[in-house]
Backbone bond lengths (Angstrom), bond angles and torsions (degrees), N, CA, C in turn:
res aa  C-N    CA-C-N  psi(-1)  N-CA   C-N-CA  omega(-1)  CA-C   N-CA-C  phi
1 M - - - 1.434 - - 1.542 110.04 -
2 N 1.314 117.86 137.24 1.461 122.16 176.41 1.516 109.90 -69.35
3 T 1.373 117.41 150.67 1.472 121.56 -178.44 1.511 108.80 -111.52
4 L 1.315 116.60 128.80 1.494 123.50 171.07 1.530 109.45 -106.31
5 T 1.315 117.01 124.61 1.471 120.85 176.65 1.521 108.80 -111.87
6 P 1.301 119.08 119.14 1.470 120.02 -179.35 1.559 110.80 -63.38
7 L 1.321 118.24 139.26 1.446 121.94 179.81 1.517 109.88 -118.48
8 A 1.350 117.48 -43.92 1.482 119.95 -179.17 1.545 106.58 -161.80
9 K 1.349 111.38 152.39 1.432 120.00 175.94 1.515 108.79 -139.72
10 L 1.347 116.71 123.09 1.432 123.25 -175.68 1.540 111.32 -122.23
11 T 1.290 116.25 142.01 1.493 118.67 167.00 1.501 107.48 -114.56
12 I 1.339 114.68 124.98 1.454 122.57 -175.80 1.531 107.46 -78.91
13 P 1.363 117.18 126.01 1.445 119.99 -173.71 1.555 113.45 -66.19
14 I 1.343 117.46 -35.25 1.481 119.26 176.31 1.520 106.42 -100.63
15 G 1.296 117.18 111.89 1.452 121.99 176.82 1.542 110.49 109.97
16 G 1.341 117.62 -27.80 1.482 119.34 178.10 1.488 117.26 73.36
17 Q 1.308 119.66 11.94 1.444 120.44 177.83 1.514 111.77 -62.82
18 E 1.289 117.65 145.53 1.445 122.58 175.91 1.567 107.68 -106.42
19 I 1.335 117.39 127.99 1.446 119.73 177.12 1.486 107.12 -118.63
20 E 1.324 113.43 131.81 1.471 120.40 177.28 1.523 107.38 -121.60
21 L 1.318 113.97 133.88 1.505 121.43 173.95 1.548 106.82 -110.51
22 Q 1.287 117.02 131.65 1.485 122.44 -178.24 1.505 108.79 -140.70
23 Q 1.349 116.04 143.84 1.465 120.35 170.98 1.497 107.71 -87.69
24 L 1.325 114.89 131.78 1.450 123.11 -178.00 1.490 107.92 -111.28
25 D 1.362 116.17 116.71 1.463 121.55 176.12 1.506 107.25 -117.00
26 Y 1.356 114.46 125.21 1.462 121.16 -176.43 1.527 108.71 -81.88
27 E 1.290 115.01 144.76 1.498 122.65 179.74 1.541 109.32 -58.08
28 A 1.290 114.10 -38.39 1.478 115.65 -174.55 1.504 112.33 -79.11
29 G 1.337 118.47 -3.06 1.448 121.09 -178.82 1.490 114.18 96.92
30 G 1.303 115.17 -166.02 1.466 120.69 -178.25 1.523 109.55 96.40
31 M 1.353 116.07 -167.89 1.421 119.64 -175.64 1.549 111.00 -79.33
32 S 1.350 113.83 151.73 1.437 120.96 176.49 1.523 107.50 -77.24
33 M 1.315 114.54 153.05 1.466 122.46 177.06 1.504 108.08 -121.03
34 L 1.384 116.21 156.21 1.420 123.27 170.08 1.448 108.13 -96.62
35 R 1.364 118.90 119.78 1.446 123.28 178.79 1.563 103.34 -98.88
36 T 1.368 111.29 128.11 1.439 119.36 173.68 1.491 108.44 -113.19
37 R 1.342 117.66 122.98 1.476 123.35 -175.65 1.533 106.14 -122.06
38 I 1.339 115.02 118.93 1.507 120.23 -178.63 1.494 105.55 -114.80
39 R 1.300 117.35 123.90 1.456 124.19 175.60 1.535 109.91 -109.42
40 E 1.326 114.11 125.11 1.502 122.29 -179.09 1.492 104.35 -128.89
41 K 1.347 114.36 98.25 1.511 120.99 -175.59 1.511 107.21 58.32
42 S 1.386 119.27 -117.26 1.489 121.45 -178.80 1.537 111.61 -95.75
43 R 1.274 117.25 1.38 1.484 120.24 -176.99 1.563 110.80 -99.22
44 F 1.322 114.30 136.39 1.473 118.52 179.32 1.562 108.63 -120.64
45 T 1.318 116.10 143.14 1.463 122.73 171.31 1.561 103.30 -125.12
46 V 1.332 114.45 126.31 1.477 121.16 178.57 1.486 108.48 -130.09
47 F 1.336 116.47 131.89 1.431 121.20 172.94 1.487 110.19 -148.32
48 D 1.359 116.35 152.01 1.443 125.97 -175.95 1.524 107.45 -115.97
49 I 1.343 117.24 132.53 1.444 121.81 178.18 1.543 111.85 -129.72
50 D 1.312 114.58 154.69 1.442 119.17 176.57 1.528 111.50 -77.72
51 A 1.364 116.17 171.46 1.468 120.65 -176.85 1.525 112.77 -63.00
52 Q 1.320 119.28 -40.24 1.403 123.39 -178.99 1.532 112.59 -61.32
53 S 1.371 114.47 -48.06 1.406 121.60 176.18 1.538 113.54 -60.73
54 A 1.356 114.38 -39.59 1.467 119.77 179.16 1.559 109.88 -65.73
55 Q 1.307 117.93 -38.05 1.446 121.61 177.47 1.490 110.95 -64.38
56 L 1.297 119.59 -46.65 1.459 123.69 179.75 1.506 111.75 -63.68
57 W 1.328 117.31 -39.70 1.475 122.63 178.82 1.551 109.20 -66.22
58 G 1.298 113.98 -47.26 1.464 121.12 -179.25 1.544 111.14 -60.19
59 E 1.280 116.09 -43.92 1.511 119.78 177.45 1.525 110.44 -63.08
60 A 1.285 118.50 -40.03 1.476 122.57 -179.88 1.484 109.04 -65.22
61 L 1.319 118.20 -41.43 1.486 122.05 179.54 1.535 108.88 -63.42
62 L 1.292 117.51 -45.02 1.453 121.57 -178.47 1.544 111.94 -65.48
63 R 1.350 116.52 -41.41 1.475 119.42 176.45 1.528 111.84 -59.06
64 W 1.326 115.78 -43.06 1.468 120.32 178.44 1.502 109.20 -64.81
65 A 1.337 118.24 -50.80 1.502 120.54 -175.44 1.524 110.34 -60.37
66 Q 1.313 119.16 -34.56 1.467 120.80 -177.65 1.530 112.05 -73.94
67 T 1.339 117.70 -12.00 1.485 118.63 177.06 1.539 111.11 -95.05
68 Q 1.293 118.31 -0.62 1.446 121.99 -176.23 1.514 109.59 -88.41
69 P 1.320 118.93 141.20 1.496 121.66 -177.93 1.530 111.74 -57.61
70 E 1.343 117.50 -37.68 1.503 119.81 -178.27 1.480 108.92 -63.74
71 A 1.358 118.52 -40.20 1.481 121.98 -177.49 1.521 109.48 -67.38
72 K 1.334 117.80 -40.70 1.460 122.09 177.96 1.525 111.89 -62.14
73 S 1.320 117.74 -40.98 1.453 123.33 179.16 1.527 109.99 -64.85
74 N 1.350 115.44 -44.97 1.460 119.16 179.11 1.503 113.12 -63.03
75 D 1.357 116.72 -41.42 1.444 120.22 176.97 1.519 114.46 -60.93
76 E 1.371 114.48 -41.08 1.463 120.09 179.58 1.517 112.13 -64.07
77 V 1.350 115.00 -36.20 1.469 119.53 -178.20 1.512 110.75 -71.42
78 S 1.375 117.62 -37.00 1.449 119.13 -177.40 1.526 112.55 -82.07
79 S 1.312 119.03 -11.86 1.481 122.27 -178.98 1.501 112.07 -76.87
């Protein structure tokens, strides 16, 4: 049986989507995958990505977030 390990669960304030991140380890072995599961009312989107793709995606998200006025304000407050 494949193993899913919960990593994070987020509820998006605008729209109410639920995002779950899980590590997926296959019973047969091999590399672990990052499963992203997005629930939007009764609709689900699920996809699995490798570590390199997860890193690229995460870096792109951070670059975008750091350009937003809200992110700059939060950074200034915590400094």
